[in-house]
N, C-alpha and C positions, 0 to 999 in steps of 0.2 A: 533424240537429242542432245543428250548428254556426251556423246561423242562429238559431236558439231563445236557446241561450246568450249571442251576442252582442246580441240583441235585451233580453234580461233585464239583461246587463251594461248597457246602453245606459238603459233605464228604470228601474234602481235607482243607487243611490250607489257609489261605488267601496268595494271592501272585499267588497262584498254578495252576489255570487257566485264560487263556487269549484269547479273543474275538478280540482283537486290530487288524486292518487290516494290517499294516505293519510287525507283528509279523506272522500274518498269512500267508504272502505272503513267510516271509523269511523261516518258517518252513515247507513250501509247498514242497519243492524241497532239492535234494542233488545236486551234482555236475556231472550228467548226463545230456544229451540232455532230453528234456522235450517233450515225446509225445502228451499228452493229461494235460493240465495243470489244476490241480483243487486244491480248495482252502480248506482246513480241517475245520469242524466248529469251534473246538476249539484246542488250544494248550494246553496239561496239562502237568506239570512239578511234576513228582514223588519226594519225598524224602525218601520214604520207601517200602517195600512189600508190606507193610499193604495200602499204595495208589495206588499199580499197580493193586494188587487184587479189590479194590473199582471201579478201573476206569474200567478195564473188566469188569465185573459184572454189572454195569450201563450200559456200552454200549452194551454187551449181552442182556439184558433185554429191550434196546430200539432197536436192530438189526441195531447198527449203528457198521463201521468198526473200528478196532485199527491199526493204522501204530505206531512201536516202534521206535524211533529215538534216536542214539546218538548223535557223533559229525556233523553227517550230510556230511563227506566225502566220503561217498561212490560214485562210478563212473557207476553203471547199473541202475539206477533209483530204487536202493532196496527201499528207503524209500521215493518216492515220494508220495504224499497226494492221496488219492483215492477218487470217489465220496460219500459223505455222511459216511465222517469219522474223527476220534479226531483223531490228532499226539498225543503220548506218548512222552515227552520228558525224557530220564532216566540220562540225563548230570549230575543233582544235587544229582546221587546216585553216589558220587563220592569216599566213602572211601574203604581204604587198612584196612581190618576186620583182617587181620592175617599175617604175615611172619615169617614162620621157617627155618631158616636157618640149621636146622640138618636136617629136612625133606626135604627141598628145594620145600617147596611149600608155595605159599601164597593164601590167599582167598580175593576176592576183589568184589565189586559192581559192576555194568556194565558201569557205567560213568566214571570210573578209567580211566584215561590219559594213553597210552601204555608206554610213555615216562614217566609219574611219579612213575610208579609200577618200570622202570629200575631204576631209580634213588634210590628208597629205596632199592631194589634188590643190590644196587650196594655197600652199605652200608656193607655187609654180603658177596662181593666178587661172588656175584650170576648176573642173568641177566634173562630177559623173553627175549626170542630166536627169535619169530617172530615180524618182523620190518618193516610193509609196510613203504612206501614214507611218509603217514600223522601221521607218529608213535609220531610227538611231539602233536597232535590236535586229531587223532584219538581214540575212546573207545574201552575198552576190551570186552565191550558187542557189540559192532560194529564187530569188528575182528573176534569175533565168530558167527557173524550173519551169515555173509559172507567166514567164513573160510578164512581168509586174510593172506596173504602172507608174500613178502617183501626179500630183498637182502640177509640176512641168509638165506633161503630157502635150498639153495645149500648142505647144510651142517646141519641145525637144523628141516628142516622141518616147515611146515604151521600151523595153529593155531590149527586145530585137533591133531596135535601130542603134542603138551605142555597143552592140557585142559585134567583135571582129574575127574573134577564133576563140576555139573551144579544143581543149583536152577532155577526152571523153574515154571513160573504162565501159567495154560493153559487155554484155550476159557473158560470154565467155571468160572474162578476166584480160582481154587483150587491150592495151591502149592504142585510142587513134587521135591523130590531129586536123581538126578540120578548120578553113577557112583562111585566112592570111593578116599579114601584119600593116596591110596598106589600107586606107579607107576604100578605096575601088579594086575588086577582084571577082570575076565572072567565069572561072573556070569551075568546069563541071556543075554538078546540083548542087545547089545550096544546103548541104547538110549543117552545116551552123545554123541557120536558120528552122531546120528542121527540130533541130535538139532544144532550140529555144522554146518555151512551152510547152514540153512534152513531158513535165510533170515527172520526170525520173523514170519513166516507160521505156525508152530506148535506149539507154545508158545515163550512166553517174558521172554527171561533170566534175572533174577535178580541178580542174582552170580554167580561166578566161582571161581573153586579150579584149580589154574594152577600149570604145574611144572617148576622151576626154573631150569638154567643150571650155571657153573660155568663159570664165567665174565674171557675171555681168561688175561693169564700172560704177554701173548707177543702175539704182533699182527704184519702181515709184508704185506704191499701192492705192487705189482708190476703193475705197467700200463707198456702195450705193444702197440704200434705203428703202424698199417699196413699201406699198400697202398692202400688194399680195405676191404670189408667186407667178402669177400671170405677167403681171408687169415686168416682173426682174426677168423672164425668161425674154419676153419682148427685146428687153436690153442687150440679153446678149447676141440675140440677129442682126440688132441694130450696131454693134461694134464690127460684128463681121462683115455689113453693108459698107462700114466705113473703111473697110482694106487696112483695120491694125489688128498685129497678132499678138495678143497680152501672151504672158510666159505661164500666167495662172488665172483661169478664171473660173471663178468657185460660186455654187449657188446651195443658197443653204433657207430650209422654209423655215415658218414660223415654232415650229416642232421643236426644230431643232436649234434655233435661238435659244427658248425656253430652256431647253435642258443643257445648254454651255452657260447661261445665266446661273442653274440652280449649282451646277459643278464647278463653276470658276467663279463667282461674285460678279460677273459682268452685267451691263447693263442692255444689252443688245436690243431685247425685246420692247425696249421702250424706246424704241429708233425706228422698227418700222416691222412688218410681218414678215419681210423676204429679203435677204441680202446676198448683194451680188458683191464680190470681191473680185478685183482684176488687179494685177501687178504687171508691169512694162519691166521689161529691163535693157540694159546694154547702151550705147552712147545716144541711142535716140529715145531712150525710156522716157524723157520729160516732154518731149515734142506729142509721144503719143498719150502720154498721159493724159494732157488738155483737149486730145482730139474725143478721148473716151468719156471724159467729164463732160465735154459739151456735149458728145452724144446720151447720154445717160439722163443729162440735166433734161433737155429735152424731150426725153421719155417720162419724165416725172420724178424721176429719181431725187431723192435727199442726198447729195453727194458730197462726201467728206472730204476734205485734203489732208491726209493723217499724218502725223509728226511719225516719225521713224519707231520712236518705240511704240506708238499704238500699232504702227501697219503690221509691225514684228509680232506683236499679241494677236493681233486680228489672223496671220496666216499660222501661228501659232495653234491657235484655239479651234480654225477650220480643220488643221491635221490630227485633231485629236475628238473632231466630232463625233465618230462612234460612240463618243461614251467611253462608260469604265467598265462597263458589263463586257461578258465574254458572250459571244453567240451561246444558246442553247437550244432545245426544243420548243424553250417559250419564245423565245426572242430571237429574230432572224433578219440581218441583213443581207440585201440581194446586191448584186453587181449587173444589173443589166445595161444597153446602152441602146439608144435608139437617133436616129439623124436628127440634128440641131432642130430641124424646122419643127419637130414634133414631142419638143420634151415640154410644151403647155398640154398640149393634148394627153402625153402620158401620165403627167403628173396629175389633172386631172379625173384621168382613168384609174389610177390607184387610190385617190380621194375619195370616188365615188365605189372602189373594192372595201374599201376599210370601212366606209360607212354602211354598206351592206352586209358585209361578215361579221361586223361589231368588234372589229380588232385597232389598236392603237398604230398609230403612221408617223413616221418622220422621213424626210428625206435632204439628203444632200447628192451633189451633183458636180463632176467636172465640167461644166456646164461648155469648156470650150471643145469637147469633143465628144459631148452628148452621150457620157457616162453618169449614171445614175447608181445610187446608194440607197435605195428604200428599206426601210426596216419596218418589219411588222413584230408586233409582240401582244401578248396576252399575261394579267395578270395573274399570278399564282395565288392559287385560295390554299391559306394554309400548307403549305409545301404539297399540295396533295393534286395529281395529275386531272383538270378535268377534262374527260373526253370529250362533249361536245366542244369547249373553246379551244381545243389541240385542233379539232375536225374543221373547225370555222378559218384557224391560223392557214391551215394547210389547203383550202381551198382558195382563202386570199391570195395567198405564194403562188399556186398553180396557175391562177386567173391572170397575176401582174404578169407573168412568165408568156403565155398566151396574149397578153396585149403588146407585150414588146415585141414579138413578132410577127405579130399584124400589121403593127405600123413600120416592118423593116426592120426590127433591132434585133440584136443577139441573146442570148441568155448569160454571158459573161463576158464583161469590159476587158476585165483586168486581173481576175482573181481564180481563173482556171477553172476547172469542171470537176477536178480533185474527185472525189467519193460521192459529195454530197448532190449533183446538177445530173449528175449520170440519169436519173427519171427522167430529165427534160431533153436530153441529148437530141434524142430522136427527131423531137418537136421542131430542132431546126435543120439538122442535117439529114438528107435522105438516105434509104439503106445503102443504095450505091456508093456512096461515099463513104459510110462508117465501113463499111465490108474491104474498103480500098487502106483504108487506117488499119482493120485489122489485121491485113495483109502486111503490112508495113510492121507492124508490131513484131508480127511473126518471123518477119526477116531480121530483124533486129536483137529479139528475143525467145527464140523456136522453143522455150520451154517454160515461158512466162514467167519467169523470178522475179522480174524486175516491176518494184510495186504493180501488183494484179489489182485489178476490180478498177483502176482509174482513169481517168482522161479521157479513155475512146470507149 
């Protein structure tokens, strides 16, 4: 491996290759629980497409795996280091190469932070719609790799819906361009869509052409407090039946409200045991908000007409509703989705599972598209591993996945499979489907050097 490190240092500029122990450990993981901790052989910081190509070619020649990484905000282990790998950081490739307000598109390098693109687009009355909770630090490349979602998914869709074209370095170091500059384009197979969400297993995204949306001129936020989660979930369906399409529709249970109060000094718990947070936007925002308030009040909610300051605070609190903890073996946040009509049933099942297995639970949901983020956890006992508690936690996790699938759901709505969810993938996808995906992987990456052991 020493020879490879020397060759990498020779091919790239000064300060772009590191084997420093502390840095290796920091870049070995993302924010997901770690199942098999491995240190990379080196961390390489690319500054250009040519750098990425050089790294991939050298690693291929030495049969060393390449794990591409953005900001490391993923929560499924997609950027965890694997054995005999080099971690390739794209965070320094952070330029917005073009922003065309007339075409409503932007061309960006993979290390551009989501929030930075939005700040640049806002100067032209535009926005980049996908907004994961980590948007202030997560990169567009990472968003593309996981097909990230966010709060605005209910109206604007996930990352794949905003990506028009990609520049991708393949496993042999060659560079291809997929997609088109236009909003419409159906020539050939949709390779762009295939790369989005592939978690760096088929190629390394080094550039993206994304579609921008109009920055809303008007935004209205409605906070509806309910006595319990069941009534709040019924409110979600009532808004749908009224045929109003909110930009944001978020659901928080009592445990989440209590934790937010502890963290931020708010008083949400005193106002109800569940919160449905809805935001309408655009020129019709006020009219849509009026309909939403009427529908929710008729369903028994205490509906508030929020001031702008409080509305922004509520949305910000929701973005931070995972709390300050990072997931580990004692605390796991999940990412399942079920049909919206089964939200109530699924949360009831989660509560039963938590009680049965003696674990703690809180739930937040992108209710507009049925994507839930339940978090199960157990308390540590004097920092010692409680084998019985760990077993109960894993039984609850397994059962929660099975319950979602039984209701027609999926094991991941927006976080990806990564390394952590591989154990459940076979429950959702039949073997013929998984074999087809393995064959696609082999076609793009015959030596298996691109992020091995992830996604499929």
